[in-house]
C-alpha positions in Angstrom: 20.1 -84.8 -19.1 20.7 -83.5 -15.7 23.4 -81.2 -16.9 21.0 -79.7 -19.4 18.4 -79.1 -16.8 20.9 -77.7 -14.4 22.3 -75.3 -17.0 18.8 -74.0 -18.0 17.7 -73.2 -14.5 20.4 -70.6 -13.8 19.7 -69.0 -17.2 16.1 -68.7 -16.4 16.9 -67.2 -13.0 19.1 -64.6 -14.6 16.4 -63.8 -17.1 13.8 -63.4 -14.4 16.1 -61.1 -12.4 16.8 -59.2 -15.6 13.1 -58.9 -16.4 12.4 -57.8 -12.8 15.1 -55.2 -13.0 13.8 -53.9 -16.3 10.3 -53.8 -14.9 11.6 -51.9 -11.9 13.4 -49.4 -14.2 10.3 -49.0 -16.4 8.2 -48.4 -13.3 10.7 -45.9 -11.9 10.9 -44.1 -15.2 7.1 -43.9 -15.4 6.9 -42.6 -11.8 9.6 -40.0 -12.7 7.8 -38.9 -15.8 4.6 -38.5 -13.8 6.5 -36.6 -11.1 8.0 -34.3 -13.8 4.6 -33.6 -15.3 3.0 -32.8 -11.9 5.9 -30.5 -11.1 5.7 -28.7 -14.4 2.0 -28.2 -13.8 2.6 -26.8 -10.3 5.4 -24.6 -11.6 3.0 -23.2 -14.3 0.4 -22.4 -11.6 3.0 -20.8 -9.4 4.3 -18.7 -12.3 0.7 -17.7 -13.1 0.1 -16.6 -9.5 3.3 -14.6 -9.4 2.2 -12.8 -12.6 -1.2 -12.1 -11.1 0.4 -10.8 -7.9 2.7 -8.6 -9.8 -0.2 -7.1 -11.7 -2.0 -6.5 -8.4 1.0 -4.9 -6.9 1.4 -2.6 -10.0 -2.2 -1.5 -9.5 -1.7 -0.9 -5.8 1.4 1.1 -6.5 -0.4 3.2 -9.1 -3.3 3.8 -6.6 -0.7 4.9 -3.9 0.9 7.3 -6.4 -2.4 8.8 -7.3 -3.3 9.2 -3.6 0.1 10.8 -2.9 -0.3 13.2 -5.8 -3.8 14.3 -4.8 -3.0 14.6 -1.2 0.2 16.5 -2.0 -1.9 19.3 -3.5 -4.1 19.3 -0.4 -1.0 19.4 1.9 0.3 22.4 -0.1 -3.0 24.2 0.4 -2.8 23.4 4.2 0.7 24.7 4.3 -0.3 27.9 2.5 -3.3 28.4 4.9 -1.0 27.8 8.0 1.4 30.4 6.6 -1.5 32.8 6.0 -2.8 32.1 9.5 0.7 32.7 11.0 0.9 36.0 9.1 -2.6 36.9 10.4 -1.6 36.1 14.0 1.6 38.2 13.6 -0.4 41.1 12.2 -2.9 40.8 15.0 -0.1 40.8 17.6 1.5 43.9 16.0 -1.8 45.8 15.9 -2.6 44.8 19.4 0.8 45.8 20.7 0.6 49.1 18.7 -2.8 49.8 20.2 -1.5 49.2 23.7 1.5 51.5 23.1 -0.8 54.2 21.7 -3.2 53.8 24.6 -0.4 54.1 27.1 1.1 57.1 25.4 -2.4 58.7 25.4 -2.8 58.0 29.1 0.7 59.4 29.8 -0.2 62.5 27.8 -3.5 62.9 29.7 -1.7 62.5 33.0 1.0 65.1 32.0 -1.6 67.6 30.9 -3.7 67.3 34.0 -0.8 67.4 36.5 0.0 71.1 35.8 
């Protein structure tokens, strides 16, 4: 009878070890499944945030383009006014220089006439 009892004990030990090993595998699989589900949810949220950020960047880019186009017209007007202003300054300088030359010639003529 001892041999029967002795033989059944190692068999039970292997069975307990096998059951513990299976329980550990099942527990690990459950933890891995939970981890995968959590990661999938996080990935979904990250993807959603990227899409939202992309939409916001598109709006910002459109606003910047609109501002650029509207200010470009204003800058063109400013350039035109600066050009006109420069032309006006040039005309003023020419008129002033001409007036000075005419005044000096008149003075010279007056002096020549009165010296005789």
